[in-house]
Steps between C-alpha positions, in 0.01 A plus 500: 500500500633426153864538410421802282295665776785448750748655253275802445447542876876477564569762232233729641636471853864557401411791272309678777728457799559874539169679471383843608145459627253751370656518155443298189787304351800320637778662694826404335753674721672439831535877550240764569482860624262723690307758296730778627808298405656548845453134595653233278445133579629169373446131549807276511371150420838335561519621863122530543511859621287806423660836568422868443740794476389854589696737278466800733710336776664198330367244751376155399230308684491127427328180604599144419249222446571332834658783704422831661512837329820705521654826381836556328673794337498562126512307181405548139141437395382552145166670462235242419139511397293738710291330764207743513348600832253232601669228291659186638804306373514131588730203460261207534505364857825683580481881518252783470567874471246778477533863407308772682533876509656460847776265372585142404433189711650157425470175691588133487188289456677213679581682827293820494817701567551809290555872482341834420718769347438856387692821445478581872476178700566125540305235682575129532255231603 
């Protein structure tokens, strides 16, 4: 591979780290929300954690890259881009979240641990 080709490939990979599958264009945000707006999620690259807050009860479900999923109380989450039902948000080789009408699921791609959250329920795996 030529030097120029490597540079272009590196730029393409770094520009598309956060990508919602099923949509055209790059995802440029570490925050996203469910279509109803009740679930707000964020990726913390420094601590390698994905977490989602449900506004109706102020609980946060989270999973770290190498740990199990857990639940904590509260926090402030800015509304991000809407992750439409059926779409998937991914941090390459680290995390994947998907939005469904039933709720939001996120998991670590390293361990398989994760969570499902919705207005009415929580599930950790």
